[in-house]
C-alpha positions in Angstrom: 0.0 0.0 0.0 1.2 3.5 -0.8 1.8 6.0 2.0 -1.5 7.7 2.8 -2.4 11.1 4.1 -5.3 10.4 6.5 -7.7 13.0 7.9 -8.8 12.0 11.3 -11.6 13.2 13.5 -10.2 11.8 16.7 -11.7 10.7 20.1 -9.3 13.0 21.9 -7.4 16.2 21.1 -4.2 14.6 22.4 -4.6 11.4 20.4 -3.8 9.6 23.7 -7.3 8.1 24.3 -7.2 4.4 24.1 -9.5 4.4 21.1 -7.0 6.6 19.3 -3.6 5.3 20.3 -4.5 1.6 20.2 -6.3 1.8 16.9 -5.8 4.1 13.9 -2.8 5.9 15.4 -1.1 2.5 16.2 -1.6 1.3 12.6 -0.6 4.6 10.9 2.6 4.8 13.0 3.5 1.2 12.2 2.9 1.6 8.5 4.3 5.1 8.1 1.1 6.9 7.1 0.5 10.6 7.9 -2.3 11.6 10.3 -3.8 15.1 9.6 -6.2 16.7 12.1 -7.2 19.6 9.8 -9.8 18.1 7.6 -9.7 21.1 5.3 -6.5 19.8 3.9 -6.4 17.5 0.9 -6.2 14.0 2.2 -6.5 10.5 0.7 -9.1 9.3 3.1 -11.0 10.5 6.2 -11.5 8.4 9.3 -14.3 9.4 11.6 -14.7 8.4 15.3 -17.7 8.3 17.5 -17.0 11.9 18.6 -17.3 13.3 15.1 -19.8 15.8 13.9 -21.6 13.4 11.6 -23.2 16.3 9.7 -19.9 18.0 8.9 -19.4 19.0 5.3 -16.0 17.3 5.3 -17.7 13.9 5.3 -19.8 14.8 2.2 -17.1 15.3 -0.3 -17.6 12.5 -2.8 -14.0 12.6 -3.9 -12.7 11.6 -0.4 -13.7 8.3 1.0 -14.8 8.1 4.6 -14.1 5.2 7.1 -16.1 5.1 10.3 -14.3 3.6 13.2 -17.3 2.6 15.4 -15.8 1.0 18.5 -18.9 0.9 20.8 -22.3 -0.5 20.2 -24.2 2.7 19.8 -26.6 1.0 17.4 -28.0 -0.8 20.4 -29.2 2.0 22.8 -30.4 1.2 26.4 -33.9 2.6 25.6 -35.4 5.3 23.4 -35.3 7.9 26.1 -31.6 7.4 26.8 -30.9 7.3 23.1 -32.7 10.6 22.4 -31.1 12.3 25.5 -27.6 11.3 24.2 -28.4 12.8 20.8 -29.8 16.0 22.4 -26.8 16.4 24.7 -24.3 16.0 21.8 -26.3 18.6 19.8 -26.5 21.1 22.7 -22.8 20.7 23.6 -21.9 21.5 19.9 -20.4 18.1 19.1 -23.0 17.4 16.5 -24.7 20.0 14.2 -28.0 19.9 12.4 -31.3 18.4 13.5 -31.7 16.7 16.8 -32.4 13.0 16.7 -31.6 9.9 18.8 -27.9 9.2 18.8 -28.3 5.7 17.3 -30.0 7.4 14.3 -26.9 9.6 13.7 -24.7 6.5 13.9 -27.0 4.5 11.6 -27.1 7.2 9.0 -23.4 7.7 9.1 -22.8 4.0 8.7 -24.7 4.2 5.5 -22.8 7.3 4.4 -19.4 5.8 5.0 -17.4 3.8 2.4 -16.4 1.3 5.2 -17.1 0.7 8.9 -14.6 -0.7 11.3 -15.9 -2.3 14.5 -14.6 -4.5 17.3 -16.6 -7.7 17.3 -18.7 -10.1 15.2 -21.7 -9.2 17.4 -21.3 -5.5 16.4 -20.6 -6.4 12.8 -24.0 -8.2 12.6 -25.8 -5.0 13.5 -23.7 -2.7 11.3 -24.0 -5.0 8.2 -27.6 -4.0 8.0 -26.4 -0.5 7.1 -23.0 -1.1 5.4 -21.8 -4.3 3.9 -18.1 -3.2 3.9 -17.5 -3.8 7.6 -14.3 -4.9 9.2 -13.7 -6.4 12.7 -10.5 -5.0 14.3 -9.6 -5.2 18.0 -7.3 -2.8 19.8 -3.6 -3.2 19.8 -2.2 -4.1 23.2 1.4 -3.7 22.3 1.8 -0.9 24.8 1.3 -3.5 27.6 4.3 -5.9 28.2 3.6 -9.6 27.5 4.3 -11.2 30.8 5.2 -14.9 30.9 3.4 -16.6 33.8 5.2 -18.4 36.6 3.9 -21.3 38.6 3.7 -20.8 42.4 2.8 -23.1 45.2 -0.6 -23.1 46.8 -0.8 -20.1 49.3 -0.8 -20.7 53.0 -2.8 -18.1 54.9 -1.5 -15.3 52.7 -3.4 -12.2 51.5 -4.4 -12.7 47.9 -5.4 -10.0 45.4 -8.3 -9.9 42.9 -7.6 -7.4 40.0 -10.1 -5.3 38.1 -8.9 -3.2 35.1 -10.7 -0.7 32.9 -12.4 2.6 32.6 -14.8 3.8 35.4 -17.6 3.8 32.9 -17.8 0.0 33.3 -16.9 -0.3 37.0 -20.5 -0.6 38.3 -20.5 -4.1 36.9 -19.0 -5.2 40.2 -22.5 -4.7 41.7 -23.6 -7.7 39.7 -21.4 -10.0 41.8 -21.2 -8.2 45.1 -22.8 -11.2 47.0 -20.1 -13.4 45.5 -17.3 -11.1 46.4 -18.7 -10.7 49.9 -18.9 -14.5 50.4 -15.4 -14.9 48.9 -14.0 -12.3 51.3 -15.4 -14.2 54.3 -13.6 -17.4 53.4 -10.4 -16.0 52.0 -8.0 -13.2 53.0 -8.5 -10.9 50.1 -7.7 -7.5 48.7 -9.4 -6.0 45.6 -7.2 -3.8 43.4 -8.9 -1.5 40.8 -6.5 -0.3 38.1 -8.4 2.6 36.7 -8.9 6.4 36.7 -9.4 8.0 40.1 -12.2 10.2 38.8 -14.4 10.3 35.7 -17.1 12.4 34.0 -20.7 11.1 34.1 -21.8 12.8 30.9 -20.1 13.0 27.5 -16.7 12.5 29.1 -16.6 16.1 30.2 -19.5 17.0 32.5 -20.2 16.1 36.2 -17.0 14.9 37.6 -17.3 11.9 40.0 -14.9 10.1 42.3 -14.3 6.4 41.5 -13.6 5.7 45.1 -16.9 7.0 46.2 -18.6 4.9 43.6 -16.9 1.7 44.8 -17.7 2.5 48.4 -21.4 2.7 47.6 -21.4 -0.5 45.4 -19.2 -2.8 47.6 -20.6 -2.1 51.0 -18.8 -3.9 53.8 -15.8 -5.1 51.6 -15.1 -1.5 50.4 -12.3 -1.2 53.1 -10.5 -4.1 51.3 -10.4 -2.1 48.0 -7.6 0.0 46.6 -7.4 2.1 43.5 -4.3 2.2 41.4 -4.0 4.9 38.7 -4.0 3.3 35.2 -0.6 3.1 33.5 0.8 0.1 31.7 3.5 -0.2 34.3 1.1 0.0 37.2 -1.1 -2.6 35.5 1.7 -5.1 35.1 2.9 -4.4 38.7 -0.6 -5.0 40.1 -1.1 -8.1 38.0 2.1 -9.6 39.3 0.8 -9.2 42.9 -2.6 -10.6 42.0 -4.0 -14.2 41.8 -7.0 -13.7 39.4 -8.7 -10.9 37.5 -12.4 -10.2 37.1 -14.6 -8.6 34.5 -18.2 -8.5 35.8 -20.5 -6.5 33.6 -24.2 -5.6 33.6 -25.6 -7.7 30.7 -28.9 -5.7 30.7 -27.1 -2.7 29.3 -26.6 -3.3 25.5 -23.4 -1.1 25.3 -21.8 -3.3 28.0 -23.1 -6.7 26.7 -21.8 -6.0 23.2 -18.3 -4.9 24.1 -15.5 -6.8 22.5 -13.0 -9.1 24.3 -10.1 -6.5 24.7 -10.0 -6.5 28.5 -9.9 -10.3 28.7 -7.0 -10.4 26.3 -5.2 -7.8 28.3 -5.5 -9.9 31.4 -4.0 -12.9 29.7 -1.3 -10.7 28.3 -0.2 -9.6 31.8 -0.2 -13.2 33.0 -3.5 -13.5 34.9 -6.4 -15.9 34.6 -9.6 -14.0 34.4 -13.3 -14.6 35.2 -16.0 -12.7 33.3 -19.7 -12.3 32.8 -21.1 -14.4 30.0 -21.2 -11.7 27.3 -21.2 -12.9 23.7 -17.6 -11.9 23.2 -16.2 -13.3 26.4 -18.2 -16.6 25.9 -17.0 -16.9 22.4 -13.3 -16.3 23.1 -13.2 -18.4 26.3 -14.6 -21.4 24.4 -12.2 -20.9 21.5 -9.2 -20.6 23.9 -10.4 -23.6 25.9 -10.3 -21.7 29.2 -12.6 -21.2 32.2 -13.7 -17.5 32.0 -17.4 -16.8 31.4 -19.4 -17.5 34.5 -23.2 -18.2 34.0 -24.3 -18.0 37.6 -23.3 -16.8 41.1 -22.4 -20.4 41.9 -20.0 -20.6 38.9 -18.4 -17.3 39.9 -17.8 -18.5 43.4 -16.6 -22.0 42.4 -14.2 -20.6 39.8 -12.8 -17.9 42.0 -12.0 -20.4 44.7 -10.4 -22.7 42.2 -8.1 -20.0 40.8 -7.3 -18.7 44.3 -6.5 -22.1 45.7 -5.1 -24.2 42.8 -2.1 -22.3 41.3 -1.4 -25.2 39.0 -4.8 -25.0 37.4 -4.4 -21.2 37.1 -1.0 -21.5 35.5 -2.4 -23.8 32.8 -5.3 -21.5 32.1 -2.9 -18.6 31.6 -0.8 -20.7 29.2 -3.9 -21.5 27.2 -5.0 -17.8 27.1 -1.5 -16.7 26.0 -1.4 -19.4 23.3 -4.7 -17.9 22.0 -3.1 -14.5 21.9 -0.1 -15.6 19.9 -2.2 -17.4 17.3 -5.2 -14.9 17.0 -4.1 -11.5 18.3 -0.6 -10.8 17.1 0.8 -7.7 15.5 1.1 -9.0 12.0 -2.6 -10.1 11.9 -3.8 -6.8 13.4 -1.9 -4.6 11.0 -3.1 -6.8 8.1 -6.7 -6.2 9.1 -6.2 -2.4 9.0 -4.5 -2.8 5.6 -7.5 -4.6 4.2 -9.9 -2.1 5.6 -8.1 0.8 3.9 -7.5 -1.2 0.7 -11.2 -1.6 0.4 -11.7 2.2 0.0 -8.5 3.6 -1.5 -7.3 0.6 -3.5 
């Protein structure tokens, strides 16, 4: 492929948001393409993010193909009221121009306008394909996080063990779903819970109504909140916390479509840093855990508790599970495969 000049309507001004640096920016830097933020310049192709003004005239120039990098499942809103409120908020804040409509309608119409759509999972692709047949599934790059080879340890003897949670605060309330399990687990094991995440977050549009992550966890985790610590997210902090932990968890609220349809990135990251991980049975986590041949997706409180206890008390089993997960990464989520997927997506619109 020739070197491209790519106009990009990014998720963040700094290009440091995970959805920027782990996706288009990662590929462009690896392949030597130029990223341009000023869309008035002549470019070979424009890439739009979920934070774009979908009504911008820059997207309507027929001579310049548009690729929509749609990371999240905005085509599946929580309900019509939440959907309309999101669209209204984005219009009032100035992010989107033109008429007010439900946000999923902006997304749907832009999928139809775009020459290609990139998403993160087969579950999302199934929805997007109704509006654009040139759809490509590409997960995030995790190369910024070291690949940690697991080491086998002996069964613990009355030692404090740590359960790790990693991610953005927007998904942290999923721990409510398994609070009874965590409470029971804490009564029968000497545990700490480490949340590697941002210490605060914005409740609306990632810039309004700042909230404390610690306050949120204290409310959701009740009597075990005093066993919780928050570690600011950096790749080095994540690796350090993982090395001190026995198992990771990714509980999510499956009644929220945006959460249920998220891809498997966080599970893959946990395997990458050398941890076994238990998850809610979302489509992505169930699909990947089956393909990798590991115990991950838990379908009931009983399964959560049984699997937690097994990982905490049987290091040999945990070690073999990590090996299986990392073998899956090497075969299905390596740099060469990831870059090739981006190549194919751009080849489909610029030749």
